[in-house]
Short mmCIF file of the C-alpha atoms (twelve columns), coordinates in Angstrom:
data_MODEL
# 
_entry.id   MODEL 
# 
loop_
_atom_site.group_PDB 
_atom_site.id 
_atom_site.type_symbol 
_atom_site.label_atom_id 
_atom_site.label_alt_id 
_atom_site.label_comp_id 
_atom_site.label_asym_id 
_atom_site.label_seq_id 
_atom_site.Cartn_x 
_atom_site.Cartn_y 
_atom_site.Cartn_z 
_atom_site.pdbx_PDB_model_num 
ATOM 1   C CA . MET A 1   -73.776 -108.988 -248.278 1 
ATOM 2   C CA . GLN A 2   -72.596 -106.810 -251.152 1 
ATOM 3   C CA . GLY A 3   -69.382 -104.820 -251.127 1 
ATOM 4   C CA . ASN A 4   -66.247 -104.830 -249.036 1 
ATOM 5   C CA . ALA A 5   -65.990 -101.150 -248.216 1 
ATOM 6   C CA . PRO A 6   -64.544 -100.361 -244.786 1 
ATOM 7   C CA . THR A 7   -66.407 -98.288  -242.273 1 
ATOM 8   C CA . PRO A 8   -65.377 -94.601  -242.001 1 
ATOM 9   C CA . ASP A 9   -61.642 -94.160  -241.380 1 
ATOM 10  C CA . GLY A 10  -61.178 -97.931  -241.556 1 
ATOM 11  C CA . GLN A 11  -62.872 -98.636  -238.227 1 
ATOM 12  C CA . VAL A 12  -63.927 -102.254 -237.819 1 
ATOM 13  C CA . SER A 13  -67.695 -102.617 -237.518 1 
ATOM 14  C CA . ASP A 14  -67.836 -104.388 -234.134 1 
ATOM 15  C CA . ALA A 15  -65.168 -102.267 -232.433 1 
ATOM 16  C CA . PRO A 16  -66.355 -99.863  -229.706 1 
ATOM 17  C CA . SER A 17  -66.673 -96.378  -231.173 1 
ATOM 18  C CA . ASP A 18  -64.453 -94.917  -228.448 1 
ATOM 19  C CA . ASN A 19  -61.625 -97.455  -228.698 1 
ATOM 20  C CA . TRP A 20  -58.092 -96.116  -228.238 1 
ATOM 21  C CA . VAL A 21  -56.777 -97.366  -231.572 1 
ATOM 22  C CA . ASP A 22  -59.161 -95.290  -233.659 1 
ATOM 23  C CA . LEU A 23  -58.931 -92.273  -231.363 1 
ATOM 24  C CA . TYR A 24  -55.242 -92.023  -230.498 1 
ATOM 25  C CA . ALA A 25  -53.001 -94.439  -232.428 1 
ATOM 26  C CA . PRO A 26  -50.938 -93.000  -235.307 1 
ATOM 27  C CA . ALA A 27  -52.775 -93.467  -238.605 1 
ATOM 28  C CA . TRP A 28  -50.061 -95.726  -240.081 1 
ATOM 29  C CA . SER A 29  -50.342 -98.165  -237.162 1 
ATOM 30  C CA . ARG A 30  -54.119 -98.516  -237.031 1 
ATOM 31  C CA . PRO A 31  -54.553 -101.293 -239.639 1 
ATOM 32  C CA . TYR A 32  -51.960 -103.423 -237.828 1 
ATOM 33  C CA . LEU A 33  -53.452 -102.795 -234.407 1 
ATOM 34  C CA . ARG A 34  -56.865 -103.672 -235.837 1 
ATOM 35  C CA . LEU A 35  -55.401 -106.942 -237.108 1 
ATOM 36  C CA . SER A 36  -54.301 -107.605 -233.521 1 
ATOM 37  C CA . ARG A 37  -57.795 -106.710 -232.245 1 
ATOM 38  C CA . ALA A 38  -56.238 -104.021 -230.054 1 
ATOM 39  C CA . ASP A 39  -59.378 -102.004 -230.748 1 
ATOM 40  C CA . ARG A 40  -61.389 -104.850 -229.173 1 
ATOM 41  C CA . PRO A 41  -59.487 -105.765 -225.975 1 
ATOM 42  C CA . ILE A 42  -62.015 -108.286 -224.652 1 
ATOM 43  C CA . GLY A 43  -60.156 -111.137 -226.377 1 
ATOM 44  C CA . THR A 44  -56.895 -110.225 -224.645 1 
ATOM 45  C CA . TRP A 45  -58.659 -110.375 -221.289 1 
ATOM 46  C CA . LEU A 46  -60.215 -113.745 -222.120 1 
ATOM 47  C CA . LEU A 47  -56.758 -115.086 -223.006 1 
ATOM 48  C CA . LEU A 48  -55.048 -113.535 -219.987 1 
ATOM 49  C CA . ILE A 49  -57.503 -114.390 -217.214 1 
ATOM 50  C CA . PRO A 50  -56.901 -118.182 -217.340 1 
ATOM 51  C CA . CYS A 51  -53.162 -117.442 -217.022 1 
ATOM 52  C CA . TRP A 52  -53.795 -115.564 -213.811 1 
ATOM 53  C CA . TRP A 53  -56.124 -118.334 -212.604 1 
ATOM 54  C CA . GLY A 54  -53.311 -120.827 -213.128 1 
ATOM 55  C CA . LEU A 55  -50.734 -118.694 -211.348 1 
ATOM 56  C CA . ALA A 56  -52.980 -117.968 -208.357 1 
ATOM 57  C CA . LEU A 57  -53.965 -121.617 -207.984 1 
ATOM 58  C CA . ALA A 58  -50.336 -122.755 -208.265 1 
ATOM 59  C CA . ILE A 59  -49.426 -120.455 -205.379 1 
ATOM 60  C CA . PHE A 60  -52.457 -121.727 -203.464 1 
ATOM 61  C CA . ASP A 61  -51.267 -125.280 -204.101 1 
ATOM 62  C CA . ASP A 62  -47.728 -124.967 -202.717 1 
ATOM 63  C CA . GLN A 63  -48.289 -121.951 -200.423 1 
ATOM 64  C CA . ALA A 64  -44.938 -120.591 -201.651 1 
ATOM 65  C CA . PRO A 65  -45.280 -117.187 -203.307 1 
ATOM 66  C CA . ARG A 66  -42.052 -115.661 -204.622 1 
ATOM 67  C CA . LEU A 67  -40.950 -112.455 -206.266 1 
ATOM 68  C CA . PHE A 68  -40.701 -114.061 -209.707 1 
ATOM 69  C CA . ASP A 69  -44.464 -114.603 -209.604 1 
ATOM 70  C CA . LEU A 70  -44.867 -110.870 -210.205 1 
ATOM 71  C CA . TRP A 71  -42.950 -111.230 -213.462 1 
ATOM 72  C CA . ILE A 72  -45.034 -114.283 -214.409 1 
ATOM 73  C CA . ALA A 73  -48.176 -112.182 -213.966 1 
ATOM 74  C CA . VAL A 74  -46.766 -109.252 -215.970 1 
ATOM 75  C CA . GLY A 75  -45.193 -111.522 -218.588 1 
ATOM 76  C CA . CYS A 76  -48.507 -113.293 -219.084 1 
ATOM 77  C CA . GLY A 77  -50.180 -109.914 -219.589 1 
ATOM 78  C CA . LEU A 78  -47.686 -108.834 -222.235 1 
ATOM 79  C CA . GLY A 79  -47.694 -112.289 -223.796 1 
ATOM 80  C CA . ALA A 80  -51.492 -112.392 -223.943 1 
ATOM 81  C CA . PHE A 81  -51.562 -109.088 -225.820 1 
ATOM 82  C CA . LEU A 82  -48.877 -110.177 -228.274 1 
ATOM 83  C CA . MET A 83  -49.998 -113.754 -228.851 1 
ATOM 84  C CA . ARG A 84  -53.649 -112.847 -229.110 1 
ATOM 85  C CA . GLY A 85  -52.553 -110.312 -231.701 1 
ATOM 86  C CA . ALA A 86  -50.508 -112.899 -233.580 1 
ATOM 87  C CA . GLY A 87  -53.337 -115.437 -233.381 1 
ATOM 88  C CA . CYS A 88  -55.951 -112.964 -234.604 1 
ATOM 89  C CA . THR A 89  -53.673 -111.926 -237.470 1 
ATOM 90  C CA . TRP A 90  -53.304 -115.593 -238.439 1 
ATOM 91  C CA . ASN A 91  -57.066 -116.016 -238.168 1 
ATOM 92  C CA . ASP A 92  -57.654 -113.038 -240.471 1 
ATOM 93  C CA . ILE A 93  -55.141 -114.336 -243.013 1 
ATOM 94  C CA . THR A 94  -56.767 -117.767 -243.184 1 
ATOM 95  C CA . ASP A 95  -60.338 -116.386 -243.086 1 
ATOM 96  C CA . ARG A 96  -59.871 -113.482 -245.500 1 
ATOM 97  C CA . ASP A 97  -62.214 -114.934 -248.129 1 
ATOM 98  C CA . PHE A 98  -64.904 -115.789 -245.575 1 
ATOM 99  C CA . ASP A 99  -64.575 -112.421 -243.818 1 
ATOM 100 C CA . GLY A 100 -65.348 -110.541 -247.007 1 
ATOM 101 C CA . GLN A 101 -68.723 -112.320 -247.184 1 
ATOM 102 C CA . VAL A 102 -69.862 -111.718 -243.601 1 
ATOM 103 C CA . GLU A 103 -71.493 -108.434 -242.588 1 
ATOM 104 C CA . ARG A 104 -69.725 -108.185 -239.219 1 
ATOM 105 C CA . THR A 105 -66.221 -109.011 -240.527 1 
ATOM 106 C CA . ARG A 106 -65.965 -107.502 -244.013 1 
ATOM 107 C CA . SER A 107 -64.537 -104.273 -242.528 1 
ATOM 108 C CA . ARG A 108 -61.498 -106.095 -241.081 1 
ATOM 109 C CA . PRO A 109 -58.138 -104.876 -242.418 1 
ATOM 110 C CA . ILE A 110 -57.454 -107.599 -245.008 1 
ATOM 111 C CA . PRO A 111 -60.861 -107.911 -246.745 1 
ATOM 112 C CA . SER A 112 -61.302 -104.118 -246.661 1 
ATOM 113 C CA . GLY A 113 -57.900 -103.607 -248.298 1 
ATOM 114 C CA . GLN A 114 -56.180 -101.770 -245.435 1 
ATOM 115 C CA . VAL A 115 -53.270 -104.243 -245.410 1 
ATOM 116 C CA . SER A 116 -52.017 -106.940 -247.758 1 
ATOM 117 C CA . VAL A 117 -51.588 -110.593 -246.817 1 
ATOM 118 C CA . ARG A 118 -47.810 -110.129 -247.036 1 
ATOM 119 C CA . GLN A 119 -47.915 -107.214 -244.594 1 
ATOM 120 C CA . ALA A 120 -50.160 -109.210 -242.258 1 
ATOM 121 C CA . LEU A 121 -47.742 -112.154 -242.306 1 
ATOM 122 C CA . PHE A 122 -44.841 -109.858 -241.374 1 
ATOM 123 C CA . TRP A 123 -46.886 -108.372 -238.521 1 
ATOM 124 C CA . MET A 124 -47.845 -111.833 -237.246 1 
ATOM 125 C CA . VAL A 125 -44.205 -113.006 -237.167 1 
ATOM 126 C CA . LEU A 126 -43.084 -109.835 -235.379 1 
ATOM 127 C CA . GLN A 127 -45.680 -110.294 -232.635 1 
ATOM 128 C CA . ALA A 128 -44.832 -113.977 -232.264 1 
ATOM 129 C CA . LEU A 129 -41.108 -113.241 -231.905 1 
ATOM 130 C CA . LEU A 130 -41.776 -110.671 -229.191 1 
ATOM 131 C CA . GLY A 131 -43.987 -113.205 -227.432 1 
ATOM 132 C CA . LEU A 132 -41.202 -115.793 -227.690 1 
ATOM 133 C CA . ALA A 133 -38.777 -113.373 -226.034 1 
ATOM 134 C CA . ILE A 134 -41.088 -113.212 -223.015 1 
ATOM 135 C CA . LEU A 135 -41.633 -116.979 -222.961 1 
ATOM 136 C CA . LEU A 136 -37.877 -117.596 -222.842 1 
ATOM 137 C CA . THR A 137 -37.713 -115.904 -219.417 1 
ATOM 138 C CA . PHE A 138 -39.747 -118.783 -217.902 1 
ATOM 139 C CA . ASN A 139 -38.549 -122.261 -216.910 1 
ATOM 140 C CA . GLN A 140 -37.958 -124.994 -219.479 1 
ATOM 141 C CA . ALA A 141 -41.221 -126.827 -218.832 1 
ATOM 142 C CA . ALA A 142 -43.209 -123.630 -219.357 1 
ATOM 143 C CA . ILE A 143 -41.243 -122.849 -222.510 1 
ATOM 144 C CA . ALA A 144 -42.074 -126.300 -223.895 1 
ATOM 145 C CA . LEU A 145 -45.758 -125.769 -223.130 1 
ATOM 146 C CA . GLY A 146 -45.634 -122.355 -224.778 1 
ATOM 147 C CA . VAL A 147 -44.211 -123.796 -227.976 1 
ATOM 148 C CA . LEU A 148 -46.791 -126.603 -227.922 1 
ATOM 149 C CA . SER A 149 -49.585 -124.031 -227.670 1 
ATOM 150 C CA . LEU A 150 -48.926 -123.040 -231.274 1 
ATOM 151 C CA . LEU A 151 -50.633 -126.253 -232.413 1 
ATOM 152 C CA . PRO A 152 -54.210 -125.381 -231.325 1 
ATOM 153 C CA . VAL A 153 -53.622 -121.768 -232.377 1 
ATOM 154 C CA . ALA A 154 -52.669 -122.904 -235.878 1 
ATOM 155 C CA . VAL A 155 -55.574 -125.356 -236.191 1 
ATOM 156 C CA . TYR A 156 -58.371 -123.160 -234.800 1 
ATOM 157 C CA . PRO A 157 -59.064 -121.024 -237.915 1 
ATOM 158 C CA . TYR A 158 -59.618 -124.192 -239.958 1 
ATOM 159 C CA . ALA A 159 -61.850 -125.922 -237.385 1 
ATOM 160 C CA . LYS A 160 -65.014 -124.208 -238.587 1 
ATOM 161 C CA . ARG A 161 -64.461 -125.890 -241.947 1 
ATOM 162 C CA . PHE A 162 -64.518 -129.476 -240.653 1 
ATOM 163 C CA . THR A 163 -66.415 -129.563 -237.318 1 
ATOM 164 C CA . TRP A 164 -69.551 -128.133 -235.747 1 
ATOM 165 C CA . TRP A 165 -67.463 -127.613 -232.579 1 
ATOM 166 C CA . PRO A 166 -64.797 -125.006 -233.520 1 
ATOM 167 C CA . GLN A 167 -65.369 -123.408 -230.121 1 
ATOM 168 C CA . VAL A 168 -63.650 -126.432 -228.558 1 
ATOM 169 C CA . PHE A 169 -60.498 -125.619 -230.525 1 
ATOM 170 C CA . LEU A 170 -60.761 -121.988 -229.451 1 
ATOM 171 C CA . GLY A 171 -61.044 -123.182 -225.858 1 
ATOM 172 C CA . LEU A 172 -57.963 -125.373 -226.241 1 
ATOM 173 C CA . ALA A 173 -55.987 -122.346 -227.459 1 
ATOM 174 C CA . PHE A 174 -57.425 -119.611 -225.235 1 
ATOM 175 C CA . ASN A 175 -57.075 -121.449 -221.933 1 
ATOM 176 C CA . TRP A 176 -53.580 -122.839 -222.482 1 
ATOM 177 C CA . GLY A 177 -52.269 -120.099 -220.223 1 
ATOM 178 C CA . ALA A 178 -53.753 -121.889 -217.202 1 
ATOM 179 C CA . LEU A 179 -51.329 -124.746 -217.867 1 
ATOM 180 C CA . LEU A 180 -48.418 -122.486 -218.725 1 
ATOM 181 C CA . ALA A 181 -48.667 -120.078 -215.788 1 
ATOM 182 C CA . TRP A 182 -49.113 -122.949 -213.316 1 
ATOM 183 C CA . THR A 183 -45.978 -124.567 -214.726 1 
ATOM 184 C CA . ALA A 184 -44.036 -121.289 -214.785 1 
ATOM 185 C CA . HIS A 185 -44.547 -121.085 -211.017 1 
ATOM 186 C CA . SER A 186 -44.307 -124.735 -210.003 1 
ATOM 187 C CA . GLY A 187 -41.880 -126.121 -212.583 1 
ATOM 188 C CA . SER A 188 -44.170 -128.969 -213.643 1 
ATOM 189 C CA . LEU A 189 -47.743 -129.562 -214.708 1 
ATOM 190 C CA . GLY A 190 -50.220 -130.655 -212.041 1 
ATOM 191 C CA . ALA A 191 -53.719 -132.119 -211.933 1 
ATOM 192 C CA . PRO A 192 -55.325 -128.890 -210.652 1 
ATOM 193 C CA . ALA A 193 -53.998 -127.047 -213.712 1 
ATOM 194 C CA . VAL A 194 -55.546 -129.638 -216.034 1 
ATOM 195 C CA . LEU A 195 -58.893 -129.380 -214.232 1 
ATOM 196 C CA . LEU A 196 -58.684 -125.596 -214.463 1 
ATOM 197 C CA . TYR A 197 -57.939 -125.935 -218.172 1 
ATOM 198 C CA . LEU A 198 -61.072 -128.040 -218.647 1 
ATOM 199 C CA . ALA A 199 -63.101 -125.423 -216.749 1 
ATOM 200 C CA . GLY A 200 -61.743 -122.761 -219.069 1 
ATOM 201 C CA . ILE A 201 -62.659 -124.763 -222.175 1 
ATOM 202 C CA . ALA A 202 -66.240 -125.146 -220.925 1 
ATOM 203 C CA . TRP A 203 -66.353 -121.397 -220.204 1 
ATOM 204 C CA . THR A 204 -65.105 -120.661 -223.732 1 
ATOM 205 C CA . LEU A 205 -67.853 -122.857 -225.178 1 
ATOM 206 C CA . PHE A 206 -70.290 -120.749 -223.161 1 
ATOM 207 C CA . TYR A 207 -69.147 -117.279 -224.192 1 
ATOM 208 C CA . ASP A 208 -68.077 -118.030 -227.754 1 
ATOM 209 C CA . THR A 209 -71.388 -119.697 -228.572 1 
ATOM 210 C CA . ILE A 210 -72.999 -116.417 -227.537 1 
ATOM 211 C CA . TYR A 211 -70.572 -114.560 -229.804 1 
ATOM 212 C CA . ALA A 212 -71.078 -116.935 -232.751 1 
ATOM 213 C CA . HIS A 213 -74.837 -116.371 -232.769 1 
ATOM 214 C CA . GLN A 214 -74.179 -112.942 -234.302 1 
ATOM 215 C CA . ASP A 215 -73.104 -114.591 -237.564 1 
ATOM 216 C CA . THR A 216 -75.415 -117.601 -237.937 1 
ATOM 217 C CA . GLU A 217 -77.208 -116.324 -241.045 1 
ATOM 218 C CA . ASP A 218 -74.036 -115.431 -242.928 1 
ATOM 219 C CA . ASP A 219 -72.280 -118.582 -241.696 1 
ATOM 220 C CA . ALA A 220 -75.104 -120.725 -243.062 1 
ATOM 221 C CA . LEU A 221 -74.827 -119.079 -246.473 1 
ATOM 222 C CA . ILE A 222 -71.072 -119.626 -246.780 1 
ATOM 223 C CA . GLY A 223 -70.936 -123.034 -245.091 1 
ATOM 224 C CA . VAL A 224 -69.086 -122.106 -241.876 1 
ATOM 225 C CA . LYS A 225 -69.873 -124.348 -238.901 1 
ATOM 226 C CA . SER A 226 -70.272 -123.313 -235.250 1 
ATOM 227 C CA . THR A 227 -71.891 -124.447 -232.028 1 
ATOM 228 C CA . ALA A 228 -74.346 -121.561 -232.459 1 
ATOM 229 C CA . ARG A 229 -75.597 -123.064 -235.713 1 
ATOM 230 C CA . LEU A 230 -75.514 -126.582 -234.262 1 
ATOM 231 C CA . PHE A 231 -77.558 -125.719 -231.153 1 
ATOM 232 C CA . GLY A 232 -79.907 -123.185 -232.759 1 
ATOM 233 C CA . THR A 233 -82.975 -122.567 -230.600 1 
ATOM 234 C CA . ASP A 234 -81.700 -125.211 -228.142 1 
ATOM 235 C CA . THR A 235 -78.731 -123.007 -227.217 1 
ATOM 236 C CA . ALA A 236 -79.918 -122.147 -223.699 1 
ATOM 237 C CA . ARG A 237 -80.029 -125.811 -222.688 1 
ATOM 238 C CA . TRP A 238 -76.487 -126.433 -223.914 1 
ATOM 239 C CA . MET A 239 -75.274 -123.292 -222.162 1 
ATOM 240 C CA . LYS A 240 -76.535 -124.706 -218.864 1 
ATOM 241 C CA . TYR A 241 -74.383 -127.775 -219.439 1 
ATOM 242 C CA . PHE A 242 -71.323 -125.583 -220.073 1 
ATOM 243 C CA . LEU A 243 -72.096 -123.574 -216.931 1 
ATOM 244 C CA . VAL A 244 -72.241 -126.725 -214.795 1 
ATOM 245 C CA . ALA A 245 -69.037 -128.070 -216.368 1 
ATOM 246 C CA . THR A 246 -67.208 -124.783 -215.761 1 
ATOM 247 C CA . VAL A 247 -68.181 -124.613 -212.091 1 
ATOM 248 C CA . SER A 248 -67.593 -128.328 -211.484 1 
ATOM 249 C CA . PHE A 249 -64.138 -128.531 -213.047 1 
ATOM 250 C CA . MET A 250 -63.028 -125.310 -211.370 1 
ATOM 251 C CA . GLY A 251 -64.321 -126.461 -208.005 1 
ATOM 252 C CA . LEU A 252 -62.428 -129.745 -208.375 1 
ATOM 253 C CA . ALA A 253 -59.296 -127.797 -209.339 1 
ATOM 254 C CA . VAL A 254 -59.528 -125.764 -206.126 1 
ATOM 255 C CA . ILE A 255 -60.056 -128.864 -203.984 1 
ATOM 256 C CA . GLU A 256 -57.191 -130.718 -205.664 1 
ATOM 257 C CA . ALA A 257 -54.872 -127.726 -205.204 1 
ATOM 258 C CA . GLY A 258 -55.881 -127.071 -201.596 1 
ATOM 259 C CA . LEU A 259 -55.742 -130.573 -200.157 1 
ATOM 260 C CA . PRO A 260 -54.291 -131.494 -197.782 1 
ATOM 261 C CA . ASP A 261 -52.412 -128.431 -196.567 1 
ATOM 262 C CA . ALA A 262 -54.537 -125.331 -197.287 1 
ATOM 263 C CA . PRO A 263 -56.260 -123.784 -194.242 1 
ATOM 264 C CA . LEU A 264 -59.993 -124.495 -194.129 1 
ATOM 265 C CA . LEU A 265 -60.886 -120.799 -194.381 1 
ATOM 266 C CA . ALA A 266 -58.674 -120.357 -197.446 1 
ATOM 267 C CA . MET A 267 -60.255 -123.415 -199.079 1 
ATOM 268 C CA . LEU A 268 -63.753 -122.080 -198.458 1 
ATOM 269 C CA . VAL A 269 -62.869 -118.650 -199.823 1 
ATOM 270 C CA . ALA A 270 -61.335 -120.162 -202.960 1 
ATOM 271 C CA . LEU A 271 -64.414 -122.348 -203.528 1 
ATOM 272 C CA . VAL A 272 -66.663 -119.297 -203.492 1 
ATOM 273 C CA . GLY A 273 -64.921 -118.279 -206.739 1 
ATOM 274 C CA . PRO A 274 -66.401 -120.924 -209.068 1 
ATOM 275 C CA . TRP A 275 -69.741 -120.721 -207.261 1 
ATOM 276 C CA . ALA A 276 -69.964 -116.951 -207.826 1 
ATOM 277 C CA . MET A 277 -68.765 -117.341 -211.412 1 
ATOM 278 C CA . GLY A 278 -71.602 -119.786 -212.013 1 
ATOM 279 C CA . TRP A 279 -74.148 -117.268 -210.763 1 
ATOM 280 C CA . HIS A 280 -72.749 -114.642 -213.116 1 
ATOM 281 C CA . MET A 281 -73.053 -117.074 -216.026 1 
ATOM 282 C CA . ALA A 282 -76.629 -117.855 -214.967 1 
ATOM 283 C CA . TRP A 283 -77.384 -114.119 -214.998 1 
ATOM 284 C CA . GLN A 284 -76.134 -114.007 -218.596 1 
ATOM 285 C CA . LEU A 285 -78.433 -116.885 -219.528 1 
ATOM 286 C CA . ARG A 286 -81.438 -115.013 -218.171 1 
ATOM 287 C CA . GLY A 287 -80.711 -112.161 -220.589 1 
ATOM 288 C CA . LEU A 288 -79.839 -114.319 -223.607 1 
ATOM 289 C CA . ASP A 289 -81.700 -113.522 -226.833 1 
ATOM 290 C CA . ILE A 290 -80.123 -115.248 -229.820 1 
ATOM 291 C CA . GLU A 291 -81.977 -112.932 -232.237 1 
ATOM 292 C CA . ASP A 292 -80.601 -109.700 -230.708 1 
ATOM 293 C CA . ASN A 293 -77.049 -109.109 -231.966 1 
ATOM 294 C CA . ALA A 294 -76.482 -106.055 -229.770 1 
ATOM 295 C CA . LYS A 295 -77.421 -108.067 -226.679 1 
ATOM 296 C CA . LEU A 296 -75.239 -110.981 -227.812 1 
ATOM 297 C CA . LEU A 297 -72.202 -108.710 -228.128 1 
ATOM 298 C CA . GLN A 298 -72.941 -107.120 -224.760 1 
ATOM 299 C CA . LEU A 299 -73.171 -110.509 -223.036 1 
ATOM 300 C CA . PHE A 300 -69.995 -111.726 -224.709 1 
ATOM 301 C CA . ARG A 301 -68.070 -108.685 -223.480 1 
ATOM 302 C CA . VAL A 302 -69.199 -109.043 -219.844 1 
ATOM 303 C CA . ASN A 303 -67.302 -112.331 -219.678 1 
ATOM 304 C CA . ARG A 304 -64.202 -110.383 -218.726 1 
ATOM 305 C CA . ASP A 305 -65.972 -109.707 -215.428 1 
ATOM 306 C CA . THR A 306 -67.115 -113.342 -215.277 1 
ATOM 307 C CA . GLY A 307 -63.495 -114.501 -215.451 1 
ATOM 308 C CA . PHE A 308 -62.303 -112.010 -212.859 1 
ATOM 309 C CA . ILE A 309 -64.774 -113.271 -210.243 1 
ATOM 310 C CA . PRO A 310 -62.958 -116.527 -209.364 1 
ATOM 311 C CA . LEU A 311 -59.586 -114.790 -209.696 1 
ATOM 312 C CA . ILE A 312 -60.564 -112.332 -206.965 1 
ATOM 313 C CA . PHE A 313 -61.492 -115.176 -204.631 1 
ATOM 314 C CA . PHE A 314 -58.359 -117.172 -205.477 1 
ATOM 315 C CA . CYS A 315 -56.233 -114.147 -204.550 1 
ATOM 316 C CA . ALA A 316 -58.251 -113.564 -201.385 1 
ATOM 317 C CA . ALA A 317 -57.679 -117.197 -200.412 1 
ATOM 318 C CA . LEU A 318 -53.935 -116.590 -200.535 1 
ATOM 319 C CA . LEU A 319 -54.377 -114.000 -197.793 1 
ATOM 320 C CA . ALA A 320 -56.826 -116.009 -195.686 1 
# 
C-alpha cells in the first residue's frame, strides 16, 4: 500500500480503459469529471433506475400519464448525473485520507494530487446548484423530498466509521429517487413508493456488498467497516436474504399500486418484473467469488441490467 502515484495520465484504477472521460474530455476537465465518477457511469445508472421505477409505478397507480412525465424522466436523468457527481465529490473529500491507503482508490483525484480539496468543494457546490435548478421545476412535495435527500447523502461517507452496515445508508441515498419521482408525478407520497424504496435498499445491499468485497483487506487494515467484512465467507447466504427482500417488497409495491383498478393483464405483466429481476440476481449469486476482484467488479456492473429488468415490465404494463 505504498505511494499515492496516479495511474498513467491520471486515470483512476477501476475506471474502464475505454471510458469517454479519459479518451475525449478536455485535459483540464478530466480531474473534475473523475471526481464525479463520469468515467464510471454505473453509479449514475444505479441512482437513476429507481427514479424511473417510481415514475412508471406512479403512472401505473393512477393510470394517468401526462406530457410532464417526459420531463420528470429527463430531469431525473440529468439530476442523477449531477447529484451522483456531487455526492461522489463529497465522498472523496471526506474519505481522502482513507482513499490514499487503499489500492483501488489511491488513484482518485484528491489523494493522487490532481485536484485540491478547495477545488473539489467548489465543484461539488456547482453540481449541487445545477441539480437544485432541475429540482425546482417539480411540484412542492417533490422539492421538499429532494432537499431532504441531502441528509442520507451527507451521512453516508461517515457511516463506514461507526457501523458495519454502511450499505444501508448508501441504499437510503441511492433509492430516494423512487420516492421523489413518484411524488413528482402524483403530488404526494404513496405506500407503493415506500415499498419500492425498501426494495431498492435491499437491492443496494446486494450489489454494494459485492462491490465492497474488493476492498476487504485494505479496509481491515485501516479500520473501515462494511457488510462485506461483516459477512465474510457467509456472504452468499446474506445475499439470498437481500434477493428475497428485493423481490418481495417490489412485488408488494406493484400489487399496492395496481389494486383495485389496474387491468389483470397489466398487473400480471408488472409482476413479472420483480420475478425476472430476482432470477437475474440469482444468476449473479451463482457466479459470485469473493476472492476474485475482477469477477466482483463485473458482477457489480451488471446490476444496471438487473435494475432495467423490472422497469421494462413496468413500462410494458402501462401499454397492456
